[in-house]
Phi, psi and omega in degrees: 000323179267142176051045186296324183285350180264355181296138179069028185297143180236145182300332182294342182280346191298321180301311180296322179291322182292319178294318179295323180293316176302313180296317179299314180297319179298321181283323188288322186303303180290328180295314184287328175291320179295319181291325177297321174302313181299325181280355179078025180240163178297156186304324181295338180295325178296319179295319178298317179299317180293318182295317182294314179298317180295317179299316179295323180289325175299315185284313189252346186285162178248320183291136183284344185248346191299129177244129181235140178176198179301135184226134185287350178288317184265339185301319179293329186299307184277331181298308182297319185289314182292327179296347181286337180226009175213132183297128179303130180092348180279167179292326177297319178301314180299321181294314178298317179296320176298318181295321174301314181298322178299310180299317182295319178299314178300315182296320181289321176296321178294317180299315180291319182299318183264016178049047179266044178294344176303339179303330179295340178275002178289338181250121177286164180295319176300319180290324176297315177300320179296311183285337172292323178293322177296316178295325177299315179295321177299316180296317179299310183296321179296332184263353179303317182295323179291319179298330182263005176072030184244164176248117180240137183247343181297150184254321178294151182301310181295312180301316182292321177297321177299318180295319178296318181299321180292332183252022186297335180295342185262020181295134176263108188287342173290314176302313181301317181293321179295313179301308182294326178295316176298315177303319180293319180299312179299315184291319178293319177301318178291324182292321181292308181198125183298341180276350175288122182283077184302325181297314181290326173300313185298316183283334174292316178299315181295315176301315179300319180296321178294320181288319183292319185258008177054056184262009184302327184273351186251349177226162176272126180251158184293317186097167184289141174287146178267100182270109180207159176291125183296145175270117186276114179231158177265114188283088181245115180292144177268339179274190182269231179071016180293333180292342175264326185292316185293311175300325175300315180295326178294317179298311179299319181297319178296317180297314180299320180296312179300313187288321182291314180298316180297317178299313179296322181290322181287317184257062179294135179253002179225157180289154178083191181278121183281137173269112184282000187302313184294323181286330177291321175301314182296324179295317180299316180298325176297321177296317178299312178299318181295321182297316181285341181266002174099018179245215188220178185298147179245167185209159173293144176244109179300315180298314178294323177297319177299318179297314180303313182296310184294335178285351178096018176298146181240352178199179178284000172301332175302318179294317180299319178297320178300317178297316179298318180293320179297313179298318180296319182297318181292319181296330184267337186222033181298329182286343182295339179288351177290346176257000182275115181285146177296333179295331179293319176293327175298322177296321177292321179293327177294322176298317178300317178301319178296327183289324183267358170272097190277075185293317181298322179290325177296319179294324178292320176299318180299320179293317192264342183205096181296328177297312189288340174295330175299320178299319179302310181296318180295317179295321178295315178300318179304313184287329182280317191262345177256165167308137194296328178288325176292316180297326175294315180297316180292328175301317178298314179297323178300316178299314178297319180297320180295320177297316176298317178303310182300324180291321183277349178233063182290155183282069182282126187222165168275128182276156171240162183269133175294124184306132177079011180227182172252018184267129174258131192220154176298139179290156172214167189283344182272332181235136179256111181275175181268143173246150179247129183302133177079008184235134171235122175255114189248133179247107177299326178057032180190160174298152176265099183242168180302332185275345182232352189294325181289326174295319182296313179297321179295320176298317180295314178299321181293315181296314179297321179294328182272354184271001180085222181279110182249131178253331185224134172239119177251120176269115181277106193259020181298332183269356182270097182273345181199158181219129178257181187300309181298315181305311183295320183281331172291323183283329174301314179300320180294321176297316180296319179298319178294320179295324177294340176270006181080025181254129177284135182239132177231162179234130185232145170059039170274085192268339183285125185301319181298315178295320179299315183297317178295319182294323179290312184297326185267354180087007181292321178293322180297321179298315180288325182100132182301326182281001178250016179254130186224165179273341178215160180298318182292324176297320179293318178298310180301314185295310184289326176297319181294324180289000000 
C-alpha cells in the first residue's frame, strides 16, 4: 500500500526521475504561487499545498506520474464562495478555506477507499468542458484588474467588468507590459518545447526588470515569502455558514474526483486498465495534510502530470525530488519574491485560463453533436453568471438531467434487413435496407425500465401503426440488458394488445443473462411464449410468418 510506485526500483531510473523532478519544481514554483493568489491565500500556501499533495502521492499513490497540488480549476470555486462570508486574506478566511480542504480530503479518501470512482461519471465531457470554460472566464476577469494595475472589489463577472471599465483611465501600463510579457514568454516557451519552464523564466525576467529599473514603487509586488515550518492545526470555524461550506466541499470533491480519475486513466503507468482508487485516496490525504498545515484543497494536475511523464520519470521519486528542490529554492531565495510583480502572476494565470479553455474540444463537439454543444454553453453560462458554487452544482445537475433524458428517450427504431444477408440493422441515409411485407422488427435499444418503457411502447405502436397491414412483430432484444418490474408489466400489456389485433409477437436475441432472468421471473417470457423466443431476428421472422 505504501510507496507502491517505488517497488522494484532500479538505479537506471534515477536519471529520468531526477530530470523530471527538477522540471516539475521549476514549473510548480510560479504556478503554485499564482494559484495561491487565485485562492485568496498567501503565496506560501500554494507551496504548502504542492508539498502536502506531492508527499501523500509519493507515500500512498500508485500512478508513477501523477502530480498533485494547488490547482486553478478548483481554486476559484472555493475562493469566490468563501469570500462571500469571510474577508479574503483574513485569518477567518484561511480557517474556512482549510475546513473546506479538510472536508474535501475526507470525501476523497472515502471515495477512494470504497472504490467510488463512478462519481467521476456524473459529469459528461461536454458539461465538463463547459464548466472549465466558465472557470477560465472567471480567472481572466479576476486577473484583469491586476494585469491593468487597478484595484477592483466587485466579485461577480459583470460587476467586476463594469468596475474595471469605469476605472480604465487609471491603467498602469508598466503592470500591463509585465503581465503580457510573462504571458508571451510562457506561450513562446511552450511552442518551442513543452519542457521549457516558461513560467519560471517569465517571473525571473519580470523580477530582474523590477530590481534593475527600481520599479518597486511603481508596481505592486508579492513581497518576501515567510519560510517557516508550518504549525499543524485543526481548521474548525467558530462561526456558522456550514450550510454553504458543506455543499461547497461536495462540489469541490466531485470536481477533484473527476479530474484525478481522468488524469490517472489518461496517464497510465501500468499496462491494462488502471484503478484510480488508490490515487484518489492519496489526493484526499494530500488535501487533509494541506488543511492542517494552513493551505487549501489540492487536486491532480493533468498538465504537470504530462510534463512528468514526458520528462522520463519512472516513479514518484520524481515528486520527492521536486519537493526537495522547491524547499531548497525557497530557503535560499525567499526574499527574491520581494521583486516579483503581481502582474507577472496574473500573466501566468491568464496562460492557465487559456489552457483550461478547451476550444479545440468545443469545435469537435460542435461537429459531432449539435445537441451537446448546447450543454457546453449552458454549463459555461451557469458558472459565469451565477455564484460559482451554485453554477457548479447546477452544471452537475445538468449533466445528470441529460443522462436521464437520454435514458428515458432511447433511439428505439424499426430495423431493416441488409441486402443479401439475414442481418437486421438500424436504417441510415446512406444505405437502403430491405423491408419485408407484414413484418416489423423493432429494437428498443435500451433496458426496459420504469422511466423509459412507456416511451418505448409508444414508439413500437407508432411504428406498427404506420407500417400498414402487420402480421408479425419481432422485438430485437440485443440492447435490452435489464428489465425491471414496471418495464416487464407495461411491455406484457403491449404484447397482449398486439395479439388482440391478430399480430404475432416474437422475441429475438435477448442475450443478456440478467435480462433473461428478469423476463422469466416477471412472466414476460411466458406472455410472449417459449416457442416465440429465437436466437436471431431472421429466424423469428421466418418461423412466425410460416405459422
